[in-house]
N, C-alpha and C positions, 0 to 999 in steps of 0.2 A: 498452375504454380504450386499448389499445395493440395495433397490428397490425404485422406484419413482411412486407416484400415478399420474393418468392422470386427476383427478378431484380434487376439493376442498374436505375437509373432516370436519366432526364434531368430536370433542374429548369429550367424556362423562366421567366425574369424573376423568379426567387425565389418563384414561386407555383405554376405549373402543373407537375404531376408527369406525366411521360411514361414508360411502361414501355419497357425496352430490348428491342424486338422488331425483326425485319427490316422489318416494315411501317412502324414508326415511324421507323426509321433512314432509310428512303426518304423519309418525310415531312420529315425534317430534312436533306434534300439529301445523304444519305450520310454525315452527320457520325458519325465513329467515336468510341467511348468514350475512347480514349487522348487524342485532341485535346481533348475536352470535359472530361476530368479536370482540365485546367489551369485550368478556371473555378471550382474550389472555393476557398474561403478558405484551407483547409489547404494546398493546393498552393502558393499564392502566398506564404504565410508560410514554408513549408519552403524554397522556392526562394530567398527573400531571405536565409536563414540557412545555405544549403548552400555549402560551400567547395569542393566537387568540381565537375567539369564534367559529371557524370552524375546526373540526377535520379532514376535508379533505385537508385543506390548513394549514399546521402546521407552527408555528413560535416558535421555540424551544429555551429556555434558559437553558444552561448546569450548572451543579453543580460545575464542576472543569474542568481544561484543562491541557494538557501536551505537551511539545515539547522537542526535543533533539537538539544537537549542530550543526546539519546540517540545521535546520530550524528556530531556535528561533531568531537569529540575524535579519534575513529578516522580521520576523513577528513583532518584536519590532520596527524595523525601519519603516515598513509600518504603524503601529499603531501610532507611534510618528509623522509621517508626516501627519496623519489624525486627530490629536488632542488628543492623549492619555494623560490622567492625572494620572491614577492609575489602577492597576489590580483589577477589581471589584469582581472577584471570585478567589479561589485558583488556581494558575498557577504554575505548576512544570516545571522547566528547568533542564533537565538532560544532562549529558555529556558522552554519551556512543557511539557516532559515530565517532567523530573526535579525540578520545583520543590516537590513535596509528598511525594516518596518518603522515608519516615522509616526508611531502612535504611542502615547503613554509616557512621554518624557524619558526618564532614565531607566525605564523598565527593562529594555532589551539588554543594555550593558550591565545592569544589576544581575540579570540572569547569567551573563557570561562570567562575571566575577564570582558568582556562586559556583559555576562549573569549574573554574580554575581552582577555587578553594577546595572543592570536593576532590579534584585530582590530587592536590597536594596532601590532603588529609587521608584519603583512602587508598592512594596509590594508583592514579590513572594517567591517561594520556590526553592532553588538552590541545586542540588545534584552534588557534585564534580565528576570528572572523576574517574573511576574504582570502584565506590561505588555500582552502580546498573545499569543494562540496564533499559531503560525507562519503559517497561511494568512490569518488576519485581517489581520496586519501586511502581508503581501505584497499582498493586495488593496488595502489602504488606501494603501500607500506605493510599491509597486514595479511594479504591473501597468501596462500601457499597450497600446493597440490595435496589433496587428501585432508585438508583442514575443514572445520565447520565453524561458521561465524553467525552469531545472532544479532540482529539489529532492530531497533524500534522505529524503523522506517520501512514501508512496504517494499521499496525497491532494493532491499538488501539482497543483491544477486552478484556473485562473483564466480559463477560456474565456468565461464570461459577460461578462468585461471586455475581450474581444478579444485575450486573451493565450493563446497555446498553451503550456501548461505540462506538464512530464513529471516523474513521480516515479520515481526510479531508486535503485539501490544506491549506497553511498558511492564506490566506485571510479570510477563514471562522473563524479562530481563532481571527483574527483582528476584525471582526464584534462583536464577543463576548466581546473582550476587550473594545470596544467602546459602549457597552450596547445595541447592536443590536441583532438580532435573526438569527437563522439557519432556513431558509425557504425551506420547501420541501412539496410535496404532501405526504399524509399519505401512507407509504409503505405497500405493501402486506406482509403477515406473513406466513412463511412456517414452519410446524411442522417437527422436527427431532425426530422421535420416536425411542429411544434406548431400546433394549431388550437383554436379555442374559448377559453372563459374559465372558470377554475376557480371553484367555489363558494368564497366568502370563508373558509369554515371548513375548506377543504382546503388543505394547505400543501405546500411544496416536497418534504418527505420523502415525502409520499403519492405525488407524481408520480414521484419518483426510484425508490421501491420498486416501483411499477407497471412501470417500465421494466426494472429489474434482474430482477424476477421472470420477465420474458419473454425476456431475452437471455443471462442468465448460463449456464444449463445447456447451451444449444445453441451457445455460443461465437460468437454472431452478430457481436459487435464485438471479439472478442479480438485484441489488438495492433493495432487499427485506430483511426482518429480519428473521433470522433462530432462531426458538424457540425450545429448547431442552426439551423434556418431555420423560416419559416412565419409567418403572421399572428398566431398565438397568442402569440408573444414579446412583442408590444406590450401584451398583457394582464397581464404579469407585471412587478412592480417588480424592481429590480436585486438586492436581497437574496434574493428568491424565486428568481431565475435562478441566483444563486451557490449556493443550497441544493440545487438540482437538480444543478448542475454538479459540485460537490465529490463527489457520490455516484457519478458516472460511473466512478470508480476501481473500484467494486464490480462493474462489468460486465466487468472485465479489459481495457478499451480502453487504448490507448496514451496518448491525449490527447483534448482537446475544444476546440471553438471555436464561438462564437455570432455571429450577425449582430448588429451594434450599431446603436443608435439614439439619439434625444435623451435617453432615460432614462440611458443610459450616459454621455452627454456631461454631463448634470447631475451624475452621481456624481463624475466627475473634477473638475468645478467645485467641488462641495461640499468635496472633499478637497484643494483648492488646487493641482490639477495639470491645468489645462485643456488643456495641450499634449499630454497623454497620450491625448487622444481623436482618433480619426478614424473616419469611417463605414466599416464593413466589411460586405460582402454578397457573395454569389456573383455570378459574371458572368451575363450574360443567358442563357447556356446553360452548365450545369455537369453533369457526370456523376458519379454516386455508385454505389458498388459494392453498395449495399443501401439500404433505406429503412425507418425506424421511424416510424410515424404515431401521434401521441398526440393524442387528442381530450380536451383539458383539461376540458371541461365534463362529461365522463363519469367522471372520476377520483373515486374515493371514498376516505375515510380508510382507510389501509392499516396492516398490522402485519407485520413480519418476525419469525417465530417462531425460537426457538433451533434450530440454532446457525449460521445464515448469513443475510446480507441478502437472498438470493434465495429464502428459504423464506417466501414472501409469501402473504397472504390479505387480502381486505377485512375490516375489523373486523365489518361486517355478516355476512359469511359465517362468520367464526369464531364469533361469538355465536350464530348460528343452528344451528351444528353443533359445539358446544363439546366434548362428550365424544369424538366421533369424531376430530376434528382433534387434540385434545390427546393422545389415545392414540397416534395415528400419530407425532406429534412426539416423544413419549416413546420409542417403538420405535426410530425412526431416530436420535434423540439418544443413546440408550444404546449403539447400535452405534458411533457416532462417538466417544463418550467412551472406549469400550473399557476400562472400569474396573469389573470385577465387584463391587468393594466399594462402589460408588456406587449408591444407589437414586434414580435420576433420576425425579422425579415432577412433573407439572404438574396432573394431574387433582385433586390435593388442594387446588388453588386454586379449585375450583368451590364456590361458596357460594350456596345457594338458586338453583341453576341459572345462576349468573353467574360470570364470571372475576374474582377479586379479586386485585389485584397489590399488591406490598409497597412499591414505590418508584418515583418518577418523577424523571428527570434531563433537563435541557435544557442542552446544553453544546457547547463546541468550535467547530470551523470549520463544522460542519453546523448545529448547533442554536443556537449563541450569537450569532446575528445580531440586529441592532436590530429588524427587522420581526418575527421570530419571537417575541422576548421581549416586545415591545409587545402583540402579539396575545394571548399567553399571560397577560400581566398583566391585560388587559381581561377575560378569562374568569374570572380569579381575583378580580377586584375586588369587594370587599364580601362575599366568601365565605371559607370556611375549608377547609383540607386535613384538618382533624380532629386529634384527639389520640390516635389509635390507632396501629397498626403502620405505616400508610402515611406515608412521608416524602418530601420533595421538595427538590431543590436546583437552582439555576440558576447557570450560569457565563457571563457575558457574554464574547464573544470577544476583547475588547480593552478597555483602560482608556478610550479615547475613547467606545466604545459604553456602557460602564458609567456614565461621567459623564453622558452624555445621558439615560440611563434614570433617573438620579438627578434630573436637572433637570426631566424631564417627569412625574415622579411614579410611573413604573412600578415602581421599586425599592420604594417604599412599599407598593404594591399587593401585591407578592410577600411582603414581610415581614409585613404585616398578616394575610395569608392563612395564614401559618405556614411559607412556603418559606424555605429558607436561601439567601442570595445570596453567591456566592464570586467570587474573582478569576479572571482568564483562566488556564486550565489545561486540558491535554488528558487528564488522568488518567482521567476516566470513559470515555474511548474505549478505553483499554487495560488497565483493571483496577487503577488506582492512586489512585482517588478514589471516595468514597461506596460502599465495598464493602458489599453487603447481607449479611444473615444467611444461614447455611447453609439451603438449600432455598428461598430467596426468589426471587421473580420481579421483575425491574426493567424498567420501560419507559423507553426512552431515545431522545431525539433526538440521537444521536451517529452515528458512521460504521459501526461494526461490532458484531456480537454473536457472535463466535466463542466456543468454550469458554474459560473463565477470563478473558474480557474484562471481567467484572464483579469480578474479583479473587479468586474462589474457587480452591482448589487440589485438583483431583480426586485427585491422588496422595496427598493427606493427608486423604482422606475428606470433603472439603468441596466442595459444588457449589451454585452459584446460576445463574440464567439471565437473559439479556437478550433482550428483544424490542424491535425498533426501531419507533418511531412518530414522528409529527409533533408538534411542540410544542403545537399547538392541541388535539389529542386527548389528549395527556398532561395538559394543564391541565383538560380536561373530565373526565378520569378522576379527577384530584385532587379536584375539587369534588364528585365523586359518591362519595366515601368509598373510593376505590381500586377501585371496580368499573369494569371496562373499558368506556369510553364514547367513541364517535366524536364529534368536535366538532360534526358535523352534527346530532346529537341536541339541541343547545342552540340557544336563540334568543339570539344575542349580536350586538351591533354593535361594530365595531372603530373606535377613534379615529384610527388611522393618523397619528400625529403626525409632523411634519417632522423630519428628522435634521440636526443641526448638528455638524460635525466640529471638534474642538478640537485643532489641531496642536501646541499648546504642550506637551501631555503628552509627546509624543515628543521635542520639542526640548529638554525639560528632563531627559530620562532616557536617551535612546538615544545610544550612542556611535557616531559615524560618522567613520571614518578612511579611507574609500575614496580611493584614489590618494594618500594621505598617510601611509602606513605608515612606521614607523621600524625598519629592519632591525637597528639596534644594540640594541633592547630584547630582553630575555630572555622566553621563555615561562615561565609559572608552573605548575609541576608539583606536584600533590598526590601523596601517597604511593601512591595507587591507580592513577595514570596510568602505564601501562607501554607500552614499545615492542612492536611485533610481533615474535614469535620468528622465527628464521631459517627459511626455507622452501626446499626443494630443487628443483632443476630436474627436469623430467620425465625419467625414466630410459628406457633402451632398451626394457625390458620391465617389466611390473608384475604383482605378485601382490597380490590384494585379498581381504580377508575380509569377507563380508557380515555386518554387525553390527546391522542393523535391517531389518526387512521390514514395510512398511506397505501394507495393501490397502484403505484407505479410498478412496472415489472421488476425494477431494481432500484434500491435506495442506496446512494453512496454515503460514505462517512462524511464527505463534504456537506451533504445535505443534513446529516445528523448534528455536526458541529462544523460551521464554516471555517475555511482556512483564510489566508489573507491577513487583514489587519487585526483579526482576533488573536493572532499569534502572540501579540504582546501580553496577553492575559493568561497564557498557558500555565503560569506558575501560581495562579490564584484560583483555586477550584471554584469558589463562590462567584467571583467575577466572570470567569469563563462560562460558567453554567448559564449566565444570562443570555448567551448567544445560541444556546442549544435549539436546533431546528428553526432558527430565526429566518432562514431563507426558504424554508419548506412549509412551515406551519407557525407563523408568528404568534399565534395564540397559545402555543404549547407551554411556554415557561409560566405564564400566568395561571393556567389550569393546573399544572403540576404543583405550583406553590400553594394553591388553595387546598389541594388534597394533603400536602405535606403539613399544613397547619394542624390537621386532625391527628396526624401521627405524632407531632410534637406534643399535642395535648395528651395523647395516650401515654407517651413516655413520661409525662409529668404526673401521671396518676389520675388524669381527668377523663371524663367521658368524651370521646372524639365527636359524638353526635352533637354535643353542645357547640362545638366549634364549626362543624360542617352539617347544618341541619338537614340538607338533602340526603345525607347518609341514612337517616332514620328509615325512610321508605324502603331502601334496599335491604337494610338489616332485617326489617320485618319479613321480607321475602326469604332471606337467607336462613332465618331461624326456623323455617318450616323444614329445613334440612338438618340443621345442627344448631344448638344454642350458641350464640355469639358472645364469648367472654371479651368484654371491651378492652381489658388490659392484656389479654393474651392473643389478640388478633391484630396483626399489623395492618395498617392502612397506608396505601401508597398508590402510585400511578403506574400505568403500563401503556406502551404504544403497540399498535399493530402495523406491520409492514410486510408486504408480500415476500420480499427478498432483500433484507437490509444488510449493509456492511461491505459493499464492494468498495475497493479503493484503499485509502490510507490505513496504515497500522495504528494510527493515533488512538491511544486508549481513551482519550477524552470523548470520543463518540459514545462510549458507554458510561464513563465516570461522570459526565455532566448530568446524565439522566439519574444516576444514583444520588448525586449531590442534591438533586431536586426532589428526591423521594421516590425515584423509580425502583420498583421491585422486580420488574420482568420486561421482556419483549415477547410478543407473540408473532410468529412468522410462519409462512408456508415452508420457507427454506432460508438458511443463512448463506449469504453470498460467499463468505470466506471463513476459514477456520479462525483466523486471527480476530475477527470481530466477535465471533461466538466466544472465544477464549476471553476477550476483554469483558464481555458480559459476566461470565462466570467468575473471573478474578475480582470483579467489583460486587460480587454477591448477588447478581441478578439472575433470575431464572430464564434460561434460553428456551422458552416454550415453543412447541410446534403444533400447528393445527393443519389438518388436511385441507388442500385447496378446494374451494367451493364457496357456497353461500355462508357468510359468517353468522353465527348465532347472536352476535352483539354488534353494536355500532358505537361510533364516537360518543363519549360522555356517559355510556352505560357503565354500571358497576358489575364486577365479576367476583365471585366467591370461590376461594380455593380451600375447602375444609381439609384438615389433616395434611397440609402440604409438607410440613416438616417431616412427618412420619413417612410420607411418600418418597421424599428424597433419601431419608435414612435407609428405607427398606428397598430401594431401587425399584419402585413400582413402574411397571411398563406403561400404564395409562393412568392419568389423573383425571378424575371427573370434576369438572368445573361447572359453575352455575352463573348464568348471566341474568341480571335484572333488566329485562328488555320489554318495553311497552307495558309495564305493570305486571308482567308475568315472569315466572322463574323458568329459565331454559337451560337444561343440562346439556353439556357437550364435552367431548373428550379432548385432552391435551396430552402431549408426550414431551419428555425432556431430551430425547436422543441419548446417545451413549455418553456416559460420564465416568471418568476415573474416580477411584476412591478419594483421592485428594481433592478433585474438583467438587465432589459432594460435600466434603468437609469445609471447603472454602465457602460454598453457598450457605451451608448451615451456620457458619461463623459470622456471615454477613459481608465479608470481603477478605481479600488476601492479607491485609494488615492485621485484622482481628485474628485470623487463623495462625499466623506466625507469632504474633504477640502472645496468644494464649497457649502456644506450644513451644515456648523457648526451652 
């Protein structure tokens, strides 16, 4: 289904793939890769948005931005503390994450009113709850060929509509609000060559999971741009393309872009924005740093088993080897959960030799598209999901989609079959909607299936599981009594009704003050909306206590700060921090707070050892290296994780550590650029240590003498010292590549300090 090249390739006339060999370079009259790289669509879009004179060191300004109600309060608060006067570009604030969280009384709606007041004051676009999920609205109303959009949600992807979009942590949006730039090295570009035509019963999630399964573990596209080309694109409608595109986030790529055609032109015409279209394709000769070839005609219905979108199998393969695969998923899953009190079981779902699931969900930016829901409705038409344990819900991605489904009869098909139809909401993607019973297995056409993404709480002895599937196979399973069924097992014809976009829905409800903000208006603060606490500049030296040690191959942002009901506290940094690592290491918060007491004592001019007596023994060891000035040596916490930061763009995965006194992470590798950027923007050191035996363990102290000078002078290696087993153990750390501004942010202590001090 999917193959990967081992070398870079030239793409000739958008069709012919030529491997990068000396022989072929000679055939191309000595054309070198660097010259041909300029022929990619990605290069030309980046060049058009780069404000520096150096295409290797990009300084990007975006055309528009977007945030949802888990992130926008913190972003506006950070920007306001840094000198925000107005939103300089269109900034869309959607309300699709907190709209159903029934925790915290008025908290969620207080956040929404804050967002509306911010749109009025600074000149923004406010989309009320239940109108649209963030990415559906951005596709419908803000995408345009050749445009770049930045979002504070990791699934910010509109490449199928010719828009390069990037999901980042909130501080990167703050920089844009303050007129600054997004600074990155020019990313490599990987071609995704689509050929063939998929079976009508195979959907975009099947194609996406096939790709993710091949490229996630080997990092083939990590922090790179995926550029979709090939004659297979013409065999996919635009919703189908968007369904594949939004899932590219799960490959850990930086962004995506697709060649555009008349289907995209029709999309913009339907949505009343014909000027947003222009044809986009690679130059006659374009060079790519790698090639993913996807034969769409060979893609089968897929399933991603718990607990990651890359844990993929064909449904045929799973059904044929059910016991063996489920036992392996149980084994690996139990290790990932690291919760001895949880009996993680899937083999108990085997009934008469078949896998019986408990729930089916089609929702959000990935599943809730018009095409997906029409096809699922056709499968369900005239049938029933039954009256037993199996339940099904569908969430159209926006009110315009919902209305059209009502008009063409699809909603009636769902309801008659027994499926619940709900409004636009992202909850099923992060564990805040349709939470199944303990021990249940939910199949979902959503974006992720990390632990607790279905709403269970392993720390409270509750566990349920999510497997990702395409809407068509979910519907096929639903009409088959909950027994796992690929849609290709059914004989079904799809009506494929035309889509008609009703713009009046947004005209009647969306508040648009772009370029017309009123600075005299006040922001509306609910009692839970709090300012960021004061944060200190980086000290000359640092003493860090290791307060959590995580050896999972990958640590997700959900494990660093849980999603779900904690969303209600996103606007209160201190309250939210209480949930940090709560489902991975429940002792973390208490340990970090104990260390933070010593730092608070230092800042008050007191000896931190008096507050934290255990520190004295470590200091005695460290003073054999360098005298420890109690008032000029910061004291804080640090976590070690093998590869932290996969998943969400939520800055709170880093900021909660900072609020609790965290000064750094130590890792073998960072899973995503966005998590590493979040650490930096909150003034935390993104330290790297080579893979192998650690010179420290949990609860040890680490000394970083001269750390401020090392950051200032761009030291290649930092010599750290661990107080381990009563002995001093030196070991090397690195910071990786940092821009000058990133160094200044770390030195200042956080982004807020940096901009406040440099107004």
